[in-house]
PDB file of N, CA, C and O in Angstrom, chain B, residues numbered from 101:
ATOM      1  N   MET B 101      57.156 116.218  93.858  1.00  0.00           N
ATOM      2  CA  MET B 101      57.845 115.062  94.412  1.00  0.00           C
ATOM      3  C   MET B 101      56.903 114.384  95.411  1.00  0.00           C
ATOM      4  O   MET B 101      56.388 115.031  96.323  1.00  0.00           O
ATOM      5  N   ASN B 102      56.685 113.092  95.234  1.00  0.00           N
ATOM      6  CA  ASN B 102      55.763 112.397  96.132  1.00  0.00           C
ATOM      7  C   ASN B 102      56.475 111.970  97.419  1.00  0.00           C
ATOM      8  O   ASN B 102      57.691 112.113  97.548  1.00  0.00           O
ATOM      9  N   SER B 103      55.699 111.448  98.362  1.00  0.00           N
ATOM     10  CA  SER B 103      56.267 111.127  99.680  1.00  0.00           C
ATOM     11  C   SER B 103      57.288 109.991  99.606  1.00  0.00           C
ATOM     12  O   SER B 103      58.239 109.967 100.388  1.00  0.00           O
ATOM     13  N   THR B 104      57.104 109.049  98.674  1.00  0.00           N
ATOM     14  CA  THR B 104      58.077 107.965  98.538  1.00  0.00           C
ATOM     15  C   THR B 104      59.424 108.500  98.066  1.00  0.00           C
ATOM     16  O   THR B 104      60.470 108.078  98.559  1.00  0.00           O
ATOM     17  N   SER B 105      59.399 109.424  97.115  1.00  0.00           N
ATOM     18  CA  SER B 105      60.642 110.023  96.630  1.00  0.00           C
ATOM     19  C   SER B 105      61.330 110.825  97.728  1.00  0.00           C
ATOM     20  O   SER B 105      62.551 110.771  97.875  1.00  0.00           O
ATOM     21  N   LEU B 106      60.544 111.564  98.493  1.00  0.00           N
ATOM     22  CA  LEU B 106      61.120 112.339  99.597  1.00  0.00           C
ATOM     23  C   LEU B 106      61.734 111.417 100.641  1.00  0.00           C
ATOM     24  O   LEU B 106      62.807 111.697 101.177  1.00  0.00           O
ATOM     25  N   HIS B 107      61.054 110.327 100.923  1.00  0.00           N
ATOM     26  CA  HIS B 107      61.560 109.373 101.904  1.00  0.00           C
ATOM     27  C   HIS B 107      62.876 108.756 101.419  1.00  0.00           C
ATOM     28  O   HIS B 107      63.820 108.611 102.195  1.00  0.00           O
ATOM     29  N   LEU B 108      62.931 108.399 100.153  1.00  0.00           N
ATOM     30  CA  LEU B 108      64.153 107.842  99.569  1.00  0.00           C
ATOM     31  C   LEU B 108      65.287 108.865  99.610  1.00  0.00           C
ATOM     32  O   LEU B 108      66.428 108.518  99.915  1.00  0.00           O
ATOM     33  N   LEU B 109      64.981 110.099  99.309  1.00  0.00           N
ATOM     34  CA  LEU B 109      65.983 111.162  99.335  1.00  0.00           C
ATOM     35  C   LEU B 109      66.543 111.353 100.748  1.00  0.00           C
ATOM     36  O   LEU B 109      67.745 111.558 100.918  1.00  0.00           O
ATOM     37  N   LYS B 110      65.685 111.289 101.746  1.00  0.00           N
ATOM     38  CA  LYS B 110      66.144 111.387 103.136  1.00  0.00           C
ATOM     39  C   LYS B 110      67.091 110.237 103.461  1.00  0.00           C
ATOM     40  O   LYS B 110      68.141 110.444 104.068  1.00  0.00           O
ATOM     41  N   GLY B 111      66.719 109.027 103.055  1.00  0.00           N
ATOM     42  CA  GLY B 111      67.567 107.867 103.307  1.00  0.00           C
ATOM     43  C   GLY B 111      68.916 107.992 102.635  1.00  0.00           C
ATOM     44  O   GLY B 111      69.945 107.661 103.225  1.00  0.00           O
ATOM     45  N   ILE B 112      68.915 108.471 101.395  1.00  0.00           N
ATOM     46  CA  ILE B 112      70.181 108.672 100.672  1.00  0.00           C
ATOM     47  C   ILE B 112      71.025 109.736 101.366  1.00  0.00           C
ATOM     48  O   ILE B 112      72.245 109.601 101.463  1.00  0.00           O
ATOM     49  N   GLY B 113      70.386 110.773 101.839  1.00  0.00           N
ATOM     50  CA  GLY B 113      71.109 111.830 102.565  1.00  0.00           C
ATOM     51  C   GLY B 113      71.786 111.303 103.815  1.00  0.00           C
ATOM     52  O   GLY B 113      72.929 111.656 104.102  1.00  0.00           O
ATOM     53  N   TYR B 114      71.086 110.461 104.558  1.00  0.00           N
ATOM     54  CA  TYR B 114      71.677 109.890 105.766  1.00  0.00           C
ATOM     55  C   TYR B 114      72.799 108.923 105.415  1.00  0.00           C
ATOM     56  O   TYR B 114      73.795 108.844 106.134  1.00  0.00           O
ATOM     57  N   LEU B 115      72.652 108.196 104.330  1.00  0.00           N
ATOM     58  CA  LEU B 115      73.726 107.296 103.890  1.00  0.00           C
ATOM     59  C   LEU B 115      74.970 108.089 103.497  1.00  0.00           C
ATOM     60  O   LEU B 115      76.087 107.705 103.841  1.00  0.00           O
ATOM     61  N   ILE B 116      74.781 109.182 102.786  1.00  0.00           N
ATOM     62  CA  ILE B 116      75.909 110.037 102.402  1.00  0.00           C
ATOM     63  C   ILE B 116      76.587 110.620 103.643  1.00  0.00           C
ATOM     64  O   ILE B 116      77.814 110.682 103.711  1.00  0.00           O
ATOM     65  N   SER B 117      75.791 111.042 104.613  1.00  0.00           N
ATOM     66  CA  SER B 117      76.368 111.579 105.854  1.00  0.00           C
ATOM     67  C   SER B 117      77.166 110.519 106.596  1.00  0.00           C
ATOM     68  O   SER B 117      78.215 110.819 107.164  1.00  0.00           O
ATOM     69  N   THR B 118      76.680 109.279 106.597  1.00  0.00           N
ATOM     70  CA  THR B 118      77.397 108.190 107.253  1.00  0.00           C
ATOM     71  C   THR B 118      78.736 107.931 106.573  1.00  0.00           C
ATOM     72  O   THR B 118      79.750 107.740 107.244  1.00  0.00           O
ATOM     73  N   VAL B 119      78.739 107.924 105.250  1.00  0.00           N
ATOM     74  CA  VAL B 119      79.987 107.747 104.504  1.00  0.00           C
ATOM     75  C   VAL B 119      80.943 108.898 104.804  1.00  0.00           C
ATOM     76  O   VAL B 119      82.144 108.683 104.968  1.00  0.00           O
ATOM     77  N   SER B 120      80.417 110.108 104.874  1.00  0.00           N
ATOM     78  CA  SER B 120      81.238 111.280 105.173  1.00  0.00           C
ATOM     79  C   SER B 120      81.909 111.160 106.542  1.00  0.00           C
ATOM     80  O   SER B 120      83.104 111.421 106.674  1.00  0.00           O
ATOM     81  N   VAL B 121      81.145 110.767 107.552  1.00  0.00           N
ATOM     82  CA  VAL B 121      81.706 110.599 108.901  1.00  0.00           C
ATOM     83  C   VAL B 121      82.794 109.527 108.885  1.00  0.00           C
ATOM     84  O   VAL B 121      83.844 109.691 109.508  1.00  0.00           O
ATOM     85  N   THR B 122      82.541 108.439 108.175  1.00  0.00           N
ATOM     86  CA  THR B 122      83.525 107.358 108.090  1.00  0.00           C
ATOM     87  C   THR B 122      84.807 107.837 107.422  1.00  0.00           C
ATOM     88  O   THR B 122      85.902 107.542 107.901  1.00  0.00           O
ATOM     89  N   LEU B 123      84.685 108.569 106.324  1.00  0.00           N
ATOM     90  CA  LEU B 123      85.874 109.073 105.629  1.00  0.00           C
ATOM     91  C   LEU B 123      86.663 110.052 106.497  1.00  0.00           C
ATOM     92  O   LEU B 123      87.892 110.011 106.528  1.00  0.00           O
ATOM     93  N   LEU B 124      85.956 110.922 107.192  1.00  0.00           N
ATOM     94  CA  LEU B 124      86.648 111.863 108.086  1.00  0.00           C
ATOM     95  C   LEU B 124      87.360 111.133 109.219  1.00  0.00           C
ATOM     96  O   LEU B 124      88.450 111.533 109.629  1.00  0.00           O
ATOM     97  N   ALA B 125      86.749 110.067 109.725  1.00  0.00           N
ATOM     98  CA  ALA B 125      87.398 109.285 110.783  1.00  0.00           C
ATOM     99  C   ALA B 125      88.659 108.598 110.255  1.00  0.00           C
ATOM    100  O   ALA B 125      89.668 108.517 110.956  1.00  0.00           O
ATOM    101  N   ILE B 126      88.597 108.110 109.031  1.00  0.00           N
ATOM    102  CA  ILE B 126      89.776 107.459 108.436  1.00  0.00           C
ATOM    103  C   ILE B 126      90.925 108.458 108.299  1.00  0.00           C
ATOM    104  O   ILE B 126      92.072 108.142 108.615  1.00  0.00           O
ATOM    105  N   VAL B 127      90.612 109.650 107.831  1.00  0.00           N
ATOM    106  CA  VAL B 127      91.640 110.682 107.666  1.00  0.00           C
ATOM    107  C   VAL B 127      92.242 111.074 109.012  1.00  0.00           C
ATOM    108  O   VAL B 127      93.441 111.339 109.103  1.00  0.00           O
ATOM    109  N   SER B 128      91.424 111.112 110.047  1.00  0.00           N
ATOM    110  CA  SER B 128      91.884 111.538 111.374  1.00  0.00           C
ATOM    111  C   SER B 128      92.616 110.445 112.134  1.00  0.00           C
ATOM    112  O   SER B 128      93.276 110.724 113.135  1.00  0.00           O
ATOM    113  N   TRP B 129      92.510 109.215 111.676  1.00  0.00           N
ATOM    114  CA  TRP B 129      93.051 108.084 112.429  1.00  0.00           C
ATOM    115  C   TRP B 129      94.546 108.196 112.691  1.00  0.00           C
ATOM    116  O   TRP B 129      94.989 107.864 113.790  1.00  0.00           O
ATOM    117  N   SER B 130      95.342 108.649 111.725  1.00  0.00           N
ATOM    118  CA  SER B 130      96.797 108.687 111.912  1.00  0.00           C
ATOM    119  C   SER B 130      97.189 109.590 113.085  1.00  0.00           C
ATOM    120  O   SER B 130      98.122 109.269 113.820  1.00  0.00           O
ATOM    121  N   SER B 131      96.504 110.690 113.264  1.00  0.00           N
ATOM    122  CA  SER B 131      96.795 111.565 114.406  1.00  0.00           C
ATOM    123  C   SER B 131      96.221 111.004 115.696  1.00  0.00           C
ATOM    124  O   SER B 131      96.879 111.031 116.736  1.00  0.00           O
ATOM    125  N   ALA B 132      95.009 110.502 115.632  1.00  0.00           N
ATOM    126  CA  ALA B 132      94.342 110.012 116.842  1.00  0.00           C
ATOM    127  C   ALA B 132      94.984 108.746 117.381  1.00  0.00           C
ATOM    128  O   ALA B 132      94.928 108.493 118.584  1.00  0.00           O
ATOM    129  N   SER B 133      95.586 107.954 116.523  1.00  0.00           N
ATOM    130  CA  SER B 133      96.144 106.668 116.959  1.00  0.00           C
ATOM    131  C   SER B 133      97.331 106.821 117.905  1.00  0.00           C
ATOM    132  O   SER B 133      97.811 105.827 118.451  1.00  0.00           O
ATOM    133  N   LYS B 134      97.805 108.028 118.106  1.00  0.00           N
ATOM    134  CA  LYS B 134      98.935 108.269 118.999  1.00  0.00           C
ATOM    135  C   LYS B 134      98.516 108.350 120.464  1.00  0.00           C
ATOM    136  O   LYS B 134      99.364 108.344 121.357  1.00  0.00           O
ATOM    137  N   SER B 135      97.208 108.427 120.711  1.00  0.00           N
ATOM    138  CA  SER B 135      96.722 108.577 122.086  1.00  0.00           C
ATOM    139  C   SER B 135      95.437 107.770 122.280  1.00  0.00           C
ATOM    140  O   SER B 135      94.504 107.886 121.486  1.00  0.00           O
ATOM    141  N   PRO B 136      95.388 106.961 123.323  1.00  0.00           N
ATOM    142  CA  PRO B 136      94.173 106.185 123.586  1.00  0.00           C
ATOM    143  C   PRO B 136      92.935 107.064 123.798  1.00  0.00           C
ATOM    144  O   PRO B 136      91.829 106.691 123.406  1.00  0.00           O
ATOM    145  N   VAL B 137      93.125 108.213 124.411  1.00  0.00           N
ATOM    146  CA  VAL B 137      91.997 109.126 124.634  1.00  0.00           C
ATOM    147  C   VAL B 137      91.471 109.648 123.301  1.00  0.00           C
ATOM    148  O   VAL B 137      90.260 109.712 123.089  1.00  0.00           O
ATOM    149  N   LEU B 138      92.381 110.018 122.408  1.00  0.00           N
ATOM    150  CA  LEU B 138      91.960 110.510 121.098  1.00  0.00           C
ATOM    151  C   LEU B 138      91.294 109.407 120.268  1.00  0.00           C
ATOM    152  O   LEU B 138      90.352 109.671 119.520  1.00  0.00           O
ATOM    153  N   ILE B 139      91.777 108.191 120.401  1.00  0.00           N
ATOM    154  CA  ILE B 139      91.142 107.067 119.704  1.00  0.00           C
ATOM    155  C   ILE B 139      89.709 106.904 120.200  1.00  0.00           C
ATOM    156  O   ILE B 139      88.782 106.752 119.404  1.00  0.00           O
ATOM    157  N   ALA B 140      89.536 106.938 121.514  1.00  0.00           N
ATOM    158  CA  ALA B 140      88.199 106.790 122.097  1.00  0.00           C
ATOM    159  C   ALA B 140      87.277 107.921 121.633  1.00  0.00           C
ATOM    160  O   ALA B 140      86.117 107.682 121.298  1.00  0.00           O
ATOM    161  N   CYS B 141      87.791 109.135 121.615  1.00  0.00           N
ATOM    162  CA  CYS B 141      86.988 110.278 121.166  1.00  0.00           C
ATOM    163  C   CYS B 141      86.615 110.151 119.690  1.00  0.00           C
ATOM    164  O   CYS B 141      85.472 110.410 119.312  1.00  0.00           O
ATOM    165  N   LEU B 142      87.562 109.760 118.869  1.00  0.00           N
ATOM    166  CA  LEU B 142      87.303 109.617 117.441  1.00  0.00           C
ATOM    167  C   LEU B 142      86.264 108.528 117.179  1.00  0.00           C
ATOM    168  O   LEU B 142      85.285 108.753 116.468  1.00  0.00           O
ATOM    169  N   LEU B 143      86.482 107.361 117.752  1.00  0.00           N
ATOM    170  CA  LEU B 143      85.540 106.263 117.546  1.00  0.00           C
ATOM    171  C   LEU B 143      84.174 106.564 118.167  1.00  0.00           C
ATOM    172  O   LEU B 143      83.137 106.270 117.573  1.00  0.00           O
ATOM    173  N   GLY B 144      84.183 107.148 119.358  1.00  0.00           N
ATOM    174  CA  GLY B 144      82.918 107.514 120.010  1.00  0.00           C
ATOM    175  C   GLY B 144      82.158 108.567 119.234  1.00  0.00           C
ATOM    176  O   GLY B 144      80.941 108.475 119.076  1.00  0.00           O
ATOM    177  N   GLY B 145      82.873 109.568 118.750  1.00  0.00           N
ATOM    178  CA  GLY B 145      82.220 110.619 117.969  1.00  0.00           C
ATOM    179  C   GLY B 145      81.644 110.109 116.664  1.00  0.00           C
ATOM    180  O   GLY B 145      80.519 110.448 116.297  1.00  0.00           O
ATOM    181  N   ALA B 146      82.418 109.294 115.962  1.00  0.00           N
ATOM    182  CA  ALA B 146      81.929 108.727 114.697  1.00  0.00           C
ATOM    183  C   ALA B 146      80.734 107.813 114.945  1.00  0.00           C
ATOM    184  O   ALA B 146      79.740 107.868 114.221  1.00  0.00           O
ATOM    185  N   ALA B 147      80.836 106.982 115.962  1.00  0.00           N
ATOM    186  CA  ALA B 147      79.748 106.042 116.260  1.00  0.00           C
ATOM    187  C   ALA B 147      78.469 106.769 116.668  1.00  0.00           C
ATOM    188  O   ALA B 147      77.386 106.430 116.191  1.00  0.00           O
ATOM    189  N   THR B 148      78.583 107.764 117.543  1.00  0.00           N
ATOM    190  CA  THR B 148      77.378 108.471 117.970  1.00  0.00           C
ATOM    191  C   THR B 148      76.750 109.253 116.820  1.00  0.00           C
ATOM    192  O   THR B 148      75.527 109.367 116.744  1.00  0.00           O
ATOM    193  N   SER B 149      77.562 109.783 115.943  1.00  0.00           N
ATOM    194  CA  SER B 149      77.033 110.489 114.781  1.00  0.00           C
ATOM    195  C   SER B 149      76.246 109.537 113.879  1.00  0.00           C
ATOM    196  O   SER B 149      75.144 109.861 113.436  1.00  0.00           O
ATOM    197  N   ILE B 150      76.812 108.374 113.615  1.00  0.00           N
ATOM    198  CA  ILE B 150      76.148 107.393 112.760  1.00  0.00           C
ATOM    199  C   ILE B 150      74.882 106.857 113.438  1.00  0.00           C
ATOM    200  O   ILE B 150      73.852 106.692 112.784  1.00  0.00           O
ATOM    201  N   ILE B 151      74.955 106.589 114.724  1.00  0.00           N
ATOM    202  CA  ILE B 151      73.775 106.116 115.459  1.00  0.00           C
ATOM    203  C   ILE B 151      72.678 107.182 115.446  1.00  0.00           C
ATOM    204  O   ILE B 151      71.501 106.856 115.285  1.00  0.00           O
ATOM    205  N   GLY B 152      73.051 108.440 115.612  1.00  0.00           N
ATOM    206  CA  GLY B 152      72.071 109.528 115.567  1.00  0.00           C
ATOM    207  C   GLY B 152      71.384 109.620 114.213  1.00  0.00           C
ATOM    208  O   GLY B 152      70.172 109.822 114.141  1.00  0.00           O
ATOM    209  N   MET B 153      72.157 109.472 113.140  1.00  0.00           N
ATOM    210  CA  MET B 153      71.567 109.495 111.800  1.00  0.00           C
ATOM    211  C   MET B 153      70.634 108.300 111.603  1.00  0.00           C
ATOM    212  O   MET B 153      69.571 108.429 110.996  1.00  0.00           O
ATOM    213  N   PHE B 154      71.039 107.138 112.121  1.00  0.00           N
ATOM    214  CA  PHE B 154      70.181 105.958 112.017  1.00  0.00           C
ATOM    215  C   PHE B 154      68.870 106.169 112.765  1.00  0.00           C
ATOM    216  O   PHE B 154      67.806 105.795 112.271  1.00  0.00           O
ATOM    217  N   CYS B 155      68.939 106.765 113.953  1.00  0.00           N
ATOM    218  CA  CYS B 155      67.721 107.024 114.727  1.00  0.00           C
ATOM    219  C   CYS B 155      66.784 107.980 113.990  1.00  0.00           C
ATOM    220  O   CYS B 155      65.572 107.765 113.976  1.00  0.00           O
ATOM    221  N   ARG B 156      67.324 109.019 113.387  1.00  0.00           N
ATOM    222  CA  ARG B 156      66.482 109.947 112.624  1.00  0.00           C
ATOM    223  C   ARG B 156      65.855 109.244 111.433  1.00  0.00           C
ATOM    224  O   ARG B 156      64.670 109.432 111.157  1.00  0.00           O
ATOM    225  N   TRP B 157      66.641 108.428 110.717  1.00  0.00           N
ATOM    226  CA  TRP B 157      66.104 107.688 109.583  1.00  0.00           C
ATOM    227  C   TRP B 157      65.006 106.739 110.048  1.00  0.00           C
ATOM    228  O   TRP B 157      63.976 106.604 109.387  1.00  0.00           O
ATOM    229  N   LEU B 158      65.228 106.079 111.192  1.00  0.00           N
ATOM    230  CA  LEU B 158      64.252 105.138 111.721  1.00  0.00           C
ATOM    231  C   LEU B 158      62.934 105.834 112.055  1.00  0.00           C
ATOM    232  O   LEU B 158      61.864 105.263 111.841  1.00  0.00           O
ATOM    233  N   THR B 159      62.998 107.047 112.572  1.00  0.00           N
ATOM    234  CA  THR B 159      61.752 107.770 112.857  1.00  0.00           C
ATOM    235  C   THR B 159      60.980 108.042 111.573  1.00  0.00           C
ATOM    236  O   THR B 159      59.751 107.967 111.569  1.00  0.00           O
ATOM    237  N   TYR B 160      61.672 108.356 110.490  1.00  0.00           N
ATOM    238  CA  TYR B 160      60.990 108.543 109.207  1.00  0.00           C
ATOM    239  C   TYR B 160      60.335 107.246 108.747  1.00  0.00           C
ATOM    240  O   TYR B 160      59.218 107.262 108.230  1.00  0.00           O
ATOM    241  N   GLU B 161      61.025 106.125 108.931  1.00  0.00           N
ATOM    242  CA  GLU B 161      60.456 104.826 108.566  1.00  0.00           C
ATOM    243  C   GLU B 161      59.191 104.541 109.365  1.00  0.00           C
ATOM    244  O   GLU B 161      58.179 104.114 108.808  1.00  0.00           O
ATOM    245  N   ILE B 162      59.250 104.776 110.653  1.00  0.00           N
ATOM    246  CA  ILE B 162      58.092 104.529 111.530  1.00  0.00           C
ATOM    247  C   ILE B 162      56.930 105.430 111.147  1.00  0.00           C
ATOM    248  O   ILE B 162      55.794 104.969 111.042  1.00  0.00           O
ATOM    249  N   GLU B 163      57.211 106.734 110.934  1.00  0.00           N
ATOM    250  CA  GLU B 163      56.156 107.661 110.520  1.00  0.00           C
ATOM    251  C   GLU B 163      55.539 107.258 109.193  1.00  0.00           C
ATOM    252  O   GLU B 163      54.323 107.338 109.024  1.00  0.00           O
ATOM    253  N   LYS B 164      56.365 106.827 108.251  1.00  0.00           N
ATOM    254  CA  LYS B 164      55.861 106.408 106.946  1.00  0.00           C
ATOM    255  C   LYS B 164      54.925 105.218 107.087  1.00  0.00           C
ATOM    256  O   LYS B 164      53.864 105.187 106.463  1.00  0.00           O
ATOM    257  N   ARG B 165      55.304 104.243 107.895  1.00  0.00           N
ATOM    258  CA  ARG B 165      54.475 103.055 108.082  1.00  0.00           C
ATOM    259  C   ARG B 165      53.176 103.382 108.812  1.00  0.00           C
ATOM    260  O   ARG B 165      52.137 102.786 108.528  1.00  0.00           O
ATOM    261  N   GLN B 166      53.230 104.331 109.754  1.00  0.00           N
ATOM    262  CA  GLN B 166      52.013 104.730 110.459  1.00  0.00           C
ATOM    263  C   GLN B 166      51.045 105.445 109.529  1.00  0.00           C
ATOM    264  O   GLN B 166      49.832 105.273 109.649  1.00  0.00           O
ATOM    265  N   LYS B 167      51.568 106.248 108.601  1.00  0.00           N
ATOM    266  CA  LYS B 167      50.712 106.943 107.640  1.00  0.00           C
ATOM    267  C   LYS B 167      50.087 105.974 106.641  1.00  0.00           C
ATOM    268  O   LYS B 167      48.986 106.211 106.146  1.00  0.00           O
ATOM    269  N   GLU B 168      50.790 104.887 106.348  1.00  0.00           N
ATOM    270  CA  GLU B 168      50.275 103.904 105.396  1.00  0.00           C
ATOM    271  C   GLU B 168      49.126 103.100 105.972  1.00  0.00           C
ATOM    272  O   GLU B 168      48.378 102.491 105.208  1.00  0.00           O
ATOM    273  N   ARG B 169      48.956 103.072 107.260  1.00  0.00           N
ATOM    274  CA  ARG B 169      47.874 102.308 107.896  1.00  0.00           C
ATOM    275  C   ARG B 169      46.548 102.976 107.751  1.00  0.00           C
ATOM    276  O   ARG B 169      45.540 102.458 108.232  1.00  0.00           O
TER     277      ARG B 169
END
């Protein structure tokens, strides 16, 4: 497997993880919507998870571009 394929696979993995977090948040919404604190925790947790995955993906993008130079 070449580096481009590995890079694509990493990106797909992060996309799948993002979809997973979103689906879990949707399922949890009915319980969390009963309390403002739980809503904040649910939205904050989902958002930070997605942002963290984006940051990891971005580091791979930056490393890939640096290696191409």
